[in-house]
C-alpha positions as CSV (number, residue, x, y, z in Angstrom):
1,M,-103.3,-45.7,73.9
2,N,-103.4,-42.3,72.2
3,P,-103.7,-42.4,68.4
4,F,-102.7,-39.1,66.7
5,F,-101.0,-37.6,63.6
6,F,-97.7,-35.8,63.7
7,G,-95.1,-34.4,61.4
8,S,-95.8,-31.9,58.7
9,S,-99.2,-31.2,57.2
10,K,-97.8,-32.2,53.8
11,K,-96.5,-35.6,55.0
12,P,-98.5,-36.5,58.1
13,L,-97.5,-39.6,60.0
14,F,-99.9,-41.7,62.1
15,G,-98.7,-42.9,65.5
16,I,-100.0,-44.5,68.6
17,Y,-98.5,-43.4,71.9
18,H,-98.6,-45.6,74.9
19,P,-97.9,-43.6,78.1
20,P,-96.3,-45.2,81.1
21,Q,-98.7,-47.3,83.3
22,S,-96.3,-47.5,86.2
23,R,-93.6,-45.4,87.8
24,A,-90.3,-47.0,86.9
25,A,-87.0,-46.3,88.7
26,K,-85.9,-44.7,85.4
27,E,-88.5,-43.9,82.8
28,R,-87.5,-44.6,79.2
29,A,-88.9,-43.4,75.9
30,V,-89.0,-46.2,73.3
31,L,-89.7,-45.8,69.6
32,I,-90.8,-49.0,67.7
33,C,-89.9,-49.1,64.0
34,Q,-92.2,-51.6,62.4
35,P,-91.6,-54.0,59.5
36,L,-92.6,-53.3,55.9
37,G,-95.2,-54.8,53.6
38,H,-96.7,-58.2,54.5
39,E,-94.4,-58.4,57.5
40,Y,-96.0,-55.3,59.0
41,V,-99.4,-57.1,58.8
42,R,-98.0,-60.3,60.3
43,A,-96.3,-58.6,63.2
44,H,-99.0,-56.0,64.0
45,R,-100.5,-57.8,67.0
46,A,-97.0,-58.7,68.4
47,V,-95.8,-55.1,68.0
48,R,-98.9,-53.8,69.7
49,Q,-98.3,-56.2,72.6
50,L,-94.7,-55.1,72.8
51,A,-95.8,-51.5,73.1
52,L,-98.3,-52.4,75.9
53,L,-95.6,-54.4,77.8
54,L,-93.2,-51.4,77.6
55,S,-95.9,-49.1,78.8
56,K,-96.6,-51.5,81.8
57,A,-92.9,-51.5,82.6
58,G,-93.0,-47.7,82.9
59,A,-91.8,-46.6,79.5
60,H,-93.2,-44.1,77.1
61,A,-93.7,-46.1,73.9
62,L,-94.5,-44.9,70.4
63,R,-95.3,-47.0,67.3
64,F,-96.0,-45.4,64.0
65,D,-96.5,-45.9,60.3
66,Y,-93.9,-44.7,57.7
67,Y,-95.1,-42.3,55.1
68,G,-97.0,-44.0,52.3
69,T,-97.7,-47.0,54.6
70,G,-100.5,-48.0,57.0
71,D,-102.6,-45.0,58.2
72,S,-100.0,-42.4,57.5
73,G,-100.4,-40.0,54.6
74,G,-99.1,-40.6,51.1
75,E,-99.6,-43.2,48.4
76,G,-97.9,-46.6,48.5
77,D,-95.4,-45.7,45.9
78,E,-94.3,-42.5,47.6
79,G,-92.1,-44.1,50.2
80,G,-88.6,-45.4,50.1
81,L,-85.6,-45.7,52.4
82,A,-84.7,-42.1,52.3
83,Q,-88.2,-41.0,53.2
84,W,-88.6,-43.7,55.9
85,T,-85.3,-43.0,57.6
86,Q,-86.4,-39.3,57.7
87,D,-89.7,-40.4,59.2
88,I,-87.9,-42.2,62.0
89,G,-86.1,-38.9,62.8
90,T,-89.4,-37.1,62.9
91,A,-90.8,-39.8,65.2
92,I,-87.8,-39.5,67.6
93,D,-88.4,-35.8,67.9
94,E,-92.1,-36.3,68.5
95,L,-91.5,-38.9,71.2
96,K,-89.0,-36.6,72.9
97,D,-91.6,-33.8,72.9
98,V,-94.5,-36.0,74.1
99,S,-92.5,-37.8,76.9
100,G,-90.2,-35.0,77.9
101,A,-87.2,-37.3,77.5
102,S,-83.9,-36.0,76.3
103,R,-82.8,-39.4,74.9
104,V,-84.7,-42.3,73.4
105,S,-84.3,-46.0,72.7
106,I,-85.3,-47.8,69.5
107,V,-86.7,-51.2,68.7
108,G,-86.5,-52.1,65.1
109,V,-88.3,-55.1,63.7
110,R,-87.1,-56.8,60.5
111,A,-86.7,-54.1,57.8
112,G,-87.5,-51.6,60.5
113,A,-84.3,-52.6,62.2
114,L,-82.3,-51.8,59.1
115,L,-84.1,-48.5,58.8
116,A,-83.5,-47.7,62.5
117,V,-79.8,-48.2,62.3
118,L,-79.5,-46.1,59.2
119,A,-81.6,-43.3,60.7
120,V,-79.9,-43.0,64.1
121,S,-76.2,-43.9,63.4
122,R,-75.1,-40.3,63.7
123,R,-77.8,-39.0,66.2
124,R,-76.6,-38.3,69.7
125,D,-80.1,-38.4,71.4
126,V,-80.5,-42.2,71.0
127,D,-78.8,-44.3,73.7
128,A,-79.8,-47.8,72.7
129,V,-81.0,-49.7,69.6
130,L,-82.5,-53.2,69.8
131,L,-82.9,-55.2,66.6
132,W,-85.6,-57.9,66.4
133,D,-84.8,-60.4,63.6
134,P,-83.1,-57.6,61.7
135,V,-82.8,-57.4,57.9
136,I,-79.1,-56.8,57.5
137,D,-78.5,-56.9,53.8
138,G,-81.1,-55.0,51.8
139,A,-80.2,-56.7,48.5
140,G,-80.7,-60.1,50.0
141,Y,-84.0,-59.0,51.5
142,A,-85.2,-57.7,48.1
143,A,-84.2,-61.0,46.5
144,L,-86.1,-62.9,49.2
145,M,-89.2,-60.7,48.6
146,D,-89.0,-61.4,44.9
147,E,-88.7,-65.2,45.4
148,M,-91.5,-65.3,47.9
149,N,-93.7,-63.2,45.7
150,R,-93.0,-65.4,42.7
151,Q,-93.9,-68.5,44.7
152,W,-97.0,-66.9,46.1
153,L,-98.2,-65.8,42.6
154,G,-97.4,-69.2,41.2
155,S,-99.6,-70.9,43.8
156,E,-102.4,-68.3,43.5
157,Y,-102.4,-68.1,39.7
158,P,-100.9,-71.4,38.5
159,R,-102.2,-70.9,34.9
160,V,-100.3,-67.7,34.4
161,P,-97.0,-68.2,32.4
162,N,-94.0,-67.6,34.6
163,G,-92.8,-64.8,32.3
164,D,-95.9,-62.8,33.0
165,L,-95.1,-63.0,36.7
166,E,-92.1,-60.7,36.2
167,T,-94.5,-57.8,36.4
168,S,-94.7,-58.5,40.1
169,R,-91.4,-56.7,40.5
170,V,-93.4,-53.5,40.9
171,G,-95.0,-55.0,44.0
172,A,-94.5,-57.7,46.5
173,L,-97.1,-59.9,48.2
174,G,-99.8,-57.3,47.8
175,F,-97.8,-54.2,48.7
176,H,-95.9,-51.6,46.8
177,F,-92.3,-52.5,46.0
178,T,-91.4,-50.2,43.2
179,P,-88.1,-50.3,41.2
180,A,-87.1,-47.1,43.0
181,M,-87.7,-48.6,46.4
182,R,-85.8,-51.7,45.4
183,R,-82.8,-49.7,44.2
184,E,-82.6,-47.9,47.6
185,L,-83.1,-51.1,49.5
186,E,-80.3,-52.9,47.5
187,Q,-77.8,-50.2,48.5
188,A,-78.4,-50.7,52.3
189,N,-76.3,-53.1,54.2
190,L,-75.5,-52.9,58.0
191,L,-72.2,-54.6,57.4
192,S,-71.1,-51.3,55.8
193,L,-71.8,-49.4,59.0
194,E,-69.0,-46.9,59.7
195,D,-70.1,-45.2,62.9
196,F,-72.4,-46.2,65.7
197,S,-70.6,-44.5,68.6
198,G,-72.4,-43.5,71.8
199,K,-75.1,-46.1,71.6
200,R,-75.6,-49.7,72.8
201,L,-76.9,-52.2,70.3
202,S,-78.8,-55.4,71.2
203,M,-80.0,-58.1,68.9
204,I,-82.7,-60.6,69.7
205,V,-83.3,-63.2,67.0
206,S,-85.6,-66.2,66.7
207,T,-83.2,-68.2,64.5
208,E,-79.4,-68.3,64.2
209,D,-78.2,-66.8,60.9
210,P,-74.6,-66.2,59.5
211,E,-75.5,-62.6,58.8
212,H,-76.1,-62.1,62.5
213,R,-72.6,-63.3,63.3
214,A,-71.2,-61.1,60.5
215,L,-72.9,-58.1,62.1
216,R,-71.6,-58.9,65.5
217,A,-68.1,-59.1,64.0
218,R,-68.5,-55.7,62.4
219,L,-69.7,-54.2,65.7
220,D,-66.6,-55.7,67.3
221,E,-64.4,-54.0,64.7
222,L,-66.2,-50.7,65.4
223,R,-65.9,-51.2,69.2
224,V,-69.6,-50.8,69.6
225,A,-71.0,-52.2,72.8
226,H,-73.5,-54.9,72.0
227,D,-75.3,-58.0,73.2
228,Y,-77.1,-60.9,71.5
229,A,-79.7,-63.5,72.3
230,C,-81.4,-66.2,70.4
231,V,-85.0,-66.9,71.5
232,P,-86.6,-69.6,69.3
233,G,-90.2,-69.4,68.2
234,G,-90.3,-66.4,66.0
235,G,-92.1,-65.5,62.8
236,D,-90.6,-67.9,60.2
237,W,-90.2,-64.9,58.0
238,A,-88.8,-66.7,55.0
239,R,-91.4,-69.5,54.8
240,R,-93.9,-68.9,51.9
241,E,-96.6,-70.9,53.7
242,R,-96.4,-68.4,56.6
243,I,-96.9,-65.3,54.4
244,T,-100.4,-64.6,55.7
245,A,-100.0,-66.1,59.2
246,T,-100.4,-63.6,62.0
247,I,-97.6,-63.7,64.7
248,L,-99.6,-64.1,67.8
249,P,-98.2,-62.5,71.0
250,H,-98.1,-65.7,72.9
251,Q,-96.0,-67.4,70.2
252,V,-93.2,-64.8,70.8
253,S,-93.8,-64.1,74.4
254,G,-90.3,-65.0,75.4
255,L,-88.9,-62.8,72.8
256,L,-91.1,-59.9,73.7
257,Q,-90.2,-60.2,77.4
258,G,-86.5,-60.3,76.4
259,I,-86.9,-57.0,74.5
260,V,-88.6,-55.4,77.5
261,G,-86.0,-56.7,79.9
262,A,-83.2,-55.5,77.7
263,L,-84.6,-52.0,77.7
264,A,-85.8,-51.8,81.3
């Protein structure tokens, strides 16, 4: 693993590069777009394991933190969808430079999947995008974060009147979730996708969801090559009691192996 900063000096991004550990028949460069907020923390070990598995399979793998998150530069309220999709473009260019590859593949996890599709829909140097339990409707995701945050605060601070918990709308589960971020997120919906030509899309999910079927139907309309697999045993993302539960690699080993196999 090689940790480093990249991007501009004004907006440095922190990344960890995993070079290939074996010589594959066809080396690939894979960028991992991580979740946001508490889901980033929950998925951290699993994402790290995914990068290691990709490296062992002969791929160049890069995972990184968006601006204003993790170990990247910026304050927590300086991010947003426009900035984060720009960061993905910066990370693609960096991975191409580090690996020598002309084209890359993307793995997007939860909200990172939403960001990845928005960031690369018109790029011609991305050949495959794999979505892991993707957030498809930004407005629905924002509403879910609000509800989980309300429930969490209610359990942590039961004596606080419910009305006072409305101030939580500037944050969610201990992470910045400002009104500006929320407005950007609410406008994002993969079912409004207009162009995804020249790329293959794969979706691996831990639970069946009507939104997944709707996205597949939209991809059929756009004549985008895609495949889909349901591998149970994921992160239980919408369960309040799992908010602080780390997703251990062995719990999602089948899903991780499926991702590596799809990109091999």
